[in-house]
C-alpha positions in Angstrom: -0.2 0.0 0.4 1.0 3.5 -0.7 0.2 7.3 1.0 -2.7 8.7 -0.8 -3.5 12.3 -1.7 -5.8 12.7 -4.8 -4.0 14.5 -8.0 -6.8 14.8 -10.4 -10.4 15.2 -10.7 -12.9 13.2 -8.2 -15.7 12.1 -10.0 -18.8 10.3 -7.9 -21.1 8.1 -10.1 -25.1 7.7 -9.5 -27.3 4.6 -10.4 -24.7 1.9 -10.7 -25.9 -0.6 -8.1 -29.0 -2.6 -8.9 -31.1 -1.8 -5.4 -30.7 2.0 -6.2 -31.8 1.5 -9.8 -34.4 -0.6 -9.2 -35.6 2.1 -6.7 -35.7 4.4 -9.3 -37.1 2.8 -12.5 -40.4 4.1 -12.3 -39.4 8.0 -11.7 -36.7 7.4 -14.8 -39.9 7.2 -17.1 -41.3 10.5 -15.8 -40.9 14.2 -17.2 -38.6 15.6 -17.8 -36.1 12.7 -18.7 -38.9 10.0 -20.0 -36.4 7.4 -20.1 -33.4 5.3 -17.7 -29.8 7.0 -18.6 -27.7 4.8 -21.3 -24.8 6.1 -19.7 -23.2 6.6 -16.5 -24.3 9.7 -14.6 -21.2 11.1 -13.4 -20.5 14.1 -10.4 -17.6 15.9 -9.5 -16.3 16.1 -6.0 -14.4 19.1 -5.7 -11.3 19.5 -3.8 -13.1 21.9 -1.0 -15.1 18.5 -0.2 -12.3 16.1 0.8 -11.2 15.1 3.9 -8.4 12.7 4.9 -8.5 9.4 6.9 -8.8 10.6 11.1 -10.0 14.1 10.5 -13.5 15.7 11.7 -16.3 16.8 9.3 -18.1 19.8 10.0 -21.8 19.3 9.3 -23.0 22.7 7.8 -25.4 24.6 10.3 -29.0 23.6 10.1 -28.4 20.2 8.2 -29.5 17.3 11.4 -28.1 14.6 9.4 -25.6 13.7 6.7 -26.5 10.3 4.3 -22.8 8.4 4.7 -22.0 7.2 1.5 -19.7 4.4 1.4 -17.7 3.2 -1.6 -14.7 2.3 -3.5 -13.2 4.2 -6.1 -10.7 3.5 -9.1 -7.3 5.9 -9.4 -6.8 6.1 -13.0 -2.9 5.3 -14.1 -0.9 6.7 -16.7 -2.3 4.4 -19.3 -5.7 5.3 -18.8 -6.0 1.9 -16.8 -6.5 1.3 -13.1 -3.3 2.1 -10.6 -5.3 1.4 -7.6 -8.2 1.3 -5.7 -9.3 3.3 -2.3 -12.2 3.6 0.1 -14.3 6.6 0.1 -17.3 8.2 2.0 -19.0 10.1 -0.3 -21.0 12.2 2.3 -24.2 14.4 0.9 -27.0 16.3 2.6 -30.2 14.2 2.1 -31.7 15.0 -1.3 -34.2 13.3 -4.0 -32.5 14.3 -6.7 -30.2 11.7 -8.8 -30.0 12.3 -12.6 -28.3 15.9 -11.5 -27.5 16.3 -8.3 -27.6 19.9 -6.9 -24.1 21.3 -5.8 -25.2 22.6 -2.7 -25.9 19.1 -1.6 -22.7 17.5 -2.8 -20.3 19.7 -2.5 -20.2 21.1 1.0 -16.7 21.7 1.8 -15.1 18.3 3.6 -18.0 15.8 3.0 -15.7 13.3 1.2 -14.0 11.0 3.4 -10.5 9.6 1.6 -9.0 6.3 2.8 -5.6 6.6 4.6 -3.8 4.6 1.5 -4.4 2.5 -1.7 -4.6 -0.7 -2.7 -2.3 -1.7 -5.6 -4.7 -3.2 -8.5 -2.2 -5.6 -9.3 -3.1 -7.1 -5.9 -6.9 -7.1 -6.8 -8.4 -10.4 -8.6 -11.6 -9.1 -9.5 -13.1 -6.1 -8.2 -17.0 -7.5 -8.3 -15.4 -9.4 -5.3 -15.5 -6.4 -3.1 -17.3 -6.0 0.5 -17.0 -3.1 2.6 -18.8 -2.5 6.1 -19.9 1.0 7.6 -20.3 1.1 11.3 -21.7 4.4 13.2 -20.0 4.3 16.5 -19.4 1.1 16.2 -22.5 -0.8 15.2 -22.7 -2.2 11.9 -25.0 -0.1 9.6 -24.8 -1.6 6.4 -23.0 -3.9 3.9 -22.2 -3.5 0.6 -21.4 -6.1 -1.9 -19.8 -4.9 -5.4 -21.4 -8.2 -7.2 -24.7 -5.8 -7.2 -22.7 -3.3 -9.3 -24.8 -2.4 -12.7 -21.5 -1.5 -14.7 -18.3 -3.5 -12.8 -15.3 -1.3 -12.7 -13.8 -2.2 -16.1 -17.0 -1.2 -17.9 -17.7 1.8 -16.0 -14.2 2.6 -17.1 -14.8 1.9 -20.5 -17.9 3.5 -21.0 -17.1 6.8 -19.0 -14.0 6.7 -21.6 -16.6 6.8 -24.5 -17.5 10.0 -23.7 -15.0 11.6 -21.7 -11.1 11.1 -21.2 -9.8 10.6 -17.2 -6.8 11.7 -16.8 -3.5 10.3 -14.7 -4.7 10.9 -11.0 -8.0 11.2 -11.5 -10.4 9.2 -9.5 -13.7 7.3 -10.5 -15.7 6.2 -7.7 -18.1 2.8 -8.5 -20.9 4.0 -6.9 -23.1 3.8 -3.4 -25.5 1.3 -3.0 -29.3 1.8 -1.6 -29.7 1.9 2.0 -27.1 4.7 2.9 -27.1 5.0 6.5 -27.8 8.6 8.2 -25.1 10.2 10.9 -25.1 13.1 13.2 -22.6 15.2 14.7 -21.1 13.2 17.1 -20.8 10.0 15.0 -17.4 8.2 14.4 -17.9 6.5 10.8 -15.8 3.4 10.1 -15.9 2.3 6.4 -13.8 -1.1 6.0 -12.9 -3.4 3.9 -10.6 -6.9 3.3 -7.5 -5.7 2.0 -7.4 -2.1 2.5 -7.1 0.3 5.5 -10.2 1.6 7.6 -11.2 5.1 6.9 -12.6 6.9 9.8 -13.9 10.1 10.1 -16.3 11.9 12.7 -19.0 14.4 12.3 -18.8 17.7 14.4 -21.8 20.5 14.2 -20.8 23.4 12.6 -20.1 26.5 15.2 -23.2 28.9 15.5 -22.4 32.3 14.4 
């Protein structure tokens, strides 16, 4: 393993777990979209959102809970291949928009927890075998099985590459499963997966003005 700090752009992916896609199926056929998306649905987690492992993440004033988006992300190599994988906690203010997630919910300062280290892609036989667990204050709140992806890691990379170029050091999340737990100020969030160093962050409330 090696120390990790994003050098490029960090992209999130929506609707890449079957349970989430199925839950949204009826809504996708309504205006304004009328049909499910044919390409991956991406959004950017801007640099102001990045929080390293072990840091406290400040919740915005007036926001009682944040949605925990536990995932594993691909780190893109020099040849547009997968250089490594890293745990991430894609926190957001709970909201109902999936196709075009509003920046004000997804890009609040500090709301992307980043794992302490990458796992070399050469040590991963099959990313579909990834499993992760989310614990809040020590209690298991979610288990995620990456065999349930709509697009597996290689297919996602291929499909994104069909309409945009990812650069060396960019980071592409595999997506967040349905059933994401909510966390409050004071909660300690741990995201763990075999072969990875555990990602830990604690939520704190923004000081009153």
